[in-house]
BANU-133126 format. One record per residue (C-alpha): residue in three letters; x, y, z. Coordinates in pm, whole numbers, plus 50000, padded with zeros to 5 digits. Layout:
ALAXYZ ...
This chain:
MET501784763647817 TYR505134771647722 GLN507774750947858 ILE511504766047947 ALA513864749047853 VAL517264762848043 LYS520174761447838 ASP523554763548018 ILE524804790848113 ALA528494789547911 VAL526194785147606 ARG524054816347649 THR527434838747720 GLN529014825847346 THR526274825447154 ILE525554862947328 ALA529124875347294 ALA529164866046924 LYS526184880546801 CYS527504914747023 ASP530544916246835 ALA528834905046536 ALA526244935246597 ASP525634962246355 GLN523044981746585 VAL523575000546882 GLU520625016647101 THR521525042447351 PHE520655037547770 TYR520285062247921 GLN519335041348248 HIS523165029848328 THR525765043248608 VAL527035065848394 PRO524785090048212 SER524095064447914 ILE525945042947688 ASN525795028147322 LEU524014987647373 PRO524404962647120 VAL520994954247007 ILE520854915046888 ASP518414887046751 ILE518834858046978 GLU516354825346967 LEU512994832847173 GLY514524796547423 LEU517884817247485 PRO517044840147729 ILE516374832148093 TYR513624853748355 ARG516144873948676 LEU513924855748953 ALA515414884649121 ASN512994906649031 TYR511404929849267 ARG508044934449071 THR507514898249147 GLN508054890049466 THR505054879349674 GLU503414858249416 GLN506564842749452 MET506714840649809 SER503144828549766 HIS503724805349516 VAL506454787549755 ARG504554781450066 THR501264767749828 LYS503604738449695 HIS506094739050026 LEU508564748449817 SER512124757750021 GLU512304793050122 GLU515304796349842 PHE513554779549547 PHE513504813249345 LYS516074829849565 ASN519044795849394 GLY516894792849108 GLN517904814448874 GLU519554785448665 ASN516574758848772 LEU514114745948563 SER511414743348802 ALA511514780848956 GLN512474796548616 GLN508604774748490 ALA507574787648793 GLN508014823948703 HIS506924823548372 SER503394814848501 ILE503584843248704 LEU504764866848481 VAL502164856948242 GLU499684862548484 PHE501524901848496 SER501404900148118 LYS497544899548098 LEU497274926848379 GLY497264965548287 SER496764999348532 GLY493415024148459 ASP493535037348115 SER497115044548042 ILE498795013248046 ILE496974980547877 PRO498334950347934 ILE501054940047735 TYR500094908847670 GLY497204923447446 VAL499634940347254 LEU501664914047138 GLN498944893447046 GLU497734919146809 GLY500414937246702 ARG501994896546650 GLN505674920046671 GLN508134927546947 ASN507574966547029 GLU510524970847237 SER513554953047303 LEU514194932047560 LEU517074940747841 ILE519584914947925 THR522954904448110 ARG525654890047877 GLU524564856248083 GLY521724864547891 VAL518974868848179 VAL516034892548130 VAL516404929548366 ASN513954947048208 GLY511184930647902 ASN510194899148156 ARG507164898448100 ARG507284907847699 LEU509224875747689 ALA506494856847891 ALA504184871147651 MET505444862447391 ARG506814829647436 GLU503154817347517 LEU501544833347197 TYR503824812347007 ALA503654782647181 ALA499724785147158 GLU499514789546771 PRO503154786246636 HIS501834800546273 ALA499894830346366 TYR503634841346585 PRO505794835446346 ALA508134864046439 PHE508064851746807 THR510574824646735 SER513274850346786 VAL513454878047020 ARG515704913347038 ALA517384923447322 LYS519954948547342 VAL523094937747580 LEU524624953147899 PRO528224949547935 ALA530144927248106 GLY531204924448494 LEU528114942748573 THR527814938848980 ALA524284927549136 ILE523574959649288 GLU524114978548954 ILE522094955148795 LYS519474963349071 ARG519764993749031 ILE519124991848667 GLU515844972548720 THR514924996948958 ARG515315031648724 LEU513555010648457 GLN510784996248647 MET509865027648822 THR509615049248505 PRO505935063448501 GLN503435061748271 THR505245035848068 LEU504615001148245 LEU502654987048536 PRO502864999148860 TYR504194980349168 ASP501894968349443 TRP502804989549730 ILE504354962449950 ASN507084951849643 GLU507174984949651 ALA508224990249993 LEU510384958749957 ALA512524975349675 ILE512845000049890 ARG514574977550169 ASP516504957949965 LEU518024992349844 LYS518405002350184 SER519834971050271 LEU522374967849990 GLY523545002850181 LEU522415030349908 SER521605062950064 ASN517525076550133 ALA518525103749873 GLU519505074349591 ILE516855054649681 VAL514245087149632 ALA515875094949296 GLU516475056149164 MET512705048049243 LYS511675084849106 LEU510285089849457 SER509025125949617 ASP510815133849895 SER512835107550189 ASN509395110150400 VAL507475084250152 ALA510335061150131 GLN510655055950526 GLU506325062550554 ALA506415028750282 LEU508565013950574 ASP506635021550825 GLN504005008150677 LEU505244973950536 ALA506834966150898 GLU503024969251016 ALA501514950450782 GLU504534923850848 LEU503294929551255 PHE499744913851104 LEU500244889850957 ALA502804876351171 GLU501554885751491 TYR497784882251461 LEU496954862251159 LYS500264838551250 ALA500784834350859 PRO503854857650850 LEU505234873250520 GLN501994861050353 TYR501264893750155 GLU499114890249944 LYS496224883950251 VAL497004924250273 ILE497434939749959 HIS494134956649951 ASN494604969450262 LYS497184992150218 GLN494665025750385 GLN494785007950679 PHE498345003850784 ILE498335042450666 GLU495545049750896 LEU497075030051176 ARG500555045251169 LYS498865083051169 ALA497365074551454 LEU500095053751667 GLU502245084651525 ARG499935112451720 GLN499975082652029 ARG502645082652305 ASP501035063052636 ALA502585024252498 VAL499235005352641 LYS497005025252447 LYS498795025752090 GLU499204984752174 LEU495124992152198 ALA495165011751878 ARG496824985951705 LYS494664953851811 ILE491704975051704 SER492954982551369 TYR494014947651349 VAL490424933151369 LEU488814963751141 THR491344949850871 HIS491184910950921 ASN486464921150849 SER487684945850649 GLU484514934850371 ASP481824928150608 LEU481954963150820 GLY479124971850522 ARG480925005950459 ARG484445011450408 ALA487355002850694 TYR488705036950639 ASP485825048550790 TYR486295032151117 ARG489605046751137 ILE488585072251484 ALA487955036651649 TYR491845038451670 GLY492505069551595 ALA489895097951801 GLU488165086251985 LEU490015057252056 ASP489775059952427 LYS485605061152384 VAL485785029652186 VAL488075015452468 SER485645020152759 GLU482565013152548 LEU484204982852440 SER485134963052758 GLU482084969052889 ARG480074954052632 LEU482934924652655 GLY482524927452983 VAL486804932453074 ALA488334956753277 PRO489734987253067 PRO493174989653103 ASN493995019753331 GLU491635001353566 ILE494104973253526 GLU497484989153544 ASN495745010153908 ALA494454976154017 ASN494914970854391 ILE497494941854469 PRO496304924354749 ALA498974936955103 ASP499044899355216 ASP500014882354916 LEU503294873954963 PHE503984861354574 ALA503054900854456 ASP505684916254269 GLY503574949554190 SER501904940153825 PRO498764929953832 PRO497224900753820 VAL497774878253479 GLU494064869153522 GLU493224908053527 SER495874923753295 ALA494854898053014 GLY491234921152998 LEU490624935852637 LEU493944931252482 GLU493494894152482 ARG489894895352348 LEU491694921252068 ASN493824890452000 ASP491624860151994 VAL491004857551577 SER488114833551634 GLN486044867751833 SER487124889451572 LYS484424890751385 ALA481824898551629 ILE483954922751778 ALA484374939651471 GLU481064937551471 GLU480574958351852 ILE483314982451701 SER481044990851416 GLU478445000651643 ILE480065018951846 CYS481885041351560 ASN478205040751383 ASN476985059351725 ILE480055080651786 ARG478695100851454 GLU475025096751500 SER475845114351833 GLU478335136651694 GLN475375146051403 ARG472885153051664 HIS474985177251900 ASN476105192651554 LEU472485196551440 SER471435209351790 ASN474125237751853 SER473635243051454 ASP471555279151530 LEU473925291051802 ARG476015291851508 LYS474275308751340 ALA472825329351544 THR476725336951669 LYS477655347051298 ALA474995370751268 HIS476075389451530 THR479605386251428 LEU478505407251036 LEU476515426351220 SER479455436351455 GLU481835445251111 ILE479285469350962 THR480305504251102 LEU478415523350748 GLU481645551650710 THR482285534750394 ALA478835528950277 ALA477785547249965 ALA475105575150003 GLN473195557549745 SER473185517549918 LEU472195532150279 PRO468215531450199 ALA468615491750057 ILE470915492850423 ALA467935505050648 ALA465705481650494 GLN467915445050512 LEU468595459050848 GLN464815466750967 SER464175430450865 ILE467365419251058 LEU465325436051351 SER461635418351246 ARG462855388151243 SER465175395551556 THR462275399551754 GLU460425372451622 LEU463515346951707 LEU463845362752046 ASN460395359552127 ALA460505321552018 VAL463255314152302 LYS461365332852553 GLN458625310552486 ARG460395277552510 GLN462575288152783 SER459325294452990 ALA457445264552855 PRO457625236553123 
């Protein structure tokens, strides 16, 4: 593992300034706050630049590291010049450098390992903070540390340098523009993308600006991402009692998409909460359902009422509508018109109990499967009626007014065949009706 050595910010700034003054090469940069700008390109030693810790792509991994190591929540936030924070970020970035995406984006680690030379300039500030190219820098450092003689080109790195005096907001906007370039960089996972949207919103950017910066299709996409993130955070905090442990929901994006759709269609507050809790149970047990959790979205969506009724009966609790309509004893002097606590706990309390989660998920799964089978039987039993109705509709549309004379014999043959088949079917229907 490459060992980080953070040089003093004054040393970094002075070194970079001197190299910029002597630079004889520039690159046109198009992602600045102005249309374009020429940036000086310099070579600096491998150990000089530092990672930018306020990196949208690594937020969830940073949070996980903090929890695992029992560190302060400010470990990364205030650790830009901290050796331990930089070393931890290096480990995170090395793992990221080994990730690809489908066939279009191959791991940068492998590219550098095979090519043995830097393929693109880093983008750094005047203080040596890497705004773009953190994964590349981590990969080059790691490869050089493992086999220095095999990677002599990595003793120094090439970087283009941003102007002095950029604000934190300007740097974040530059990072966002670069990281959202399609087909060139490893995509954000959905959590980090939503966190980035939230952060940019908190910095005062309008929805239109966020859409432009992050190359989103429209403002609805940004709001939907925030809504899905909010539901994921509720699930983590209220159900799993694991606030902000986003790694637990990285693979459940579709669940929160479907939950948001279900909640938007539901007006009743109690049913909204039931839908939410049923979704939580299914999400928590998504790997044990026998089929995709997505396939059970009817449980908190279209078939919520059926599932709630059947589940209440199976668990031996009163459905919420019965609780709401419960009669309060007239002689209860302390009654305030609310149902008794032990009654109102009911189904929601059982759904909230994570220790019962797996058993309840199995019940919900079975109920959904029964609903599907029932619908299939219903569809099958009515398929003949639908076909007969369709045949009648098609026959009703025949007028013969525009039929070509030469087609009339063929039409007559078809109609005769239809008449024969209709007679057979009609006789069969009469036999079925007269059967005991």
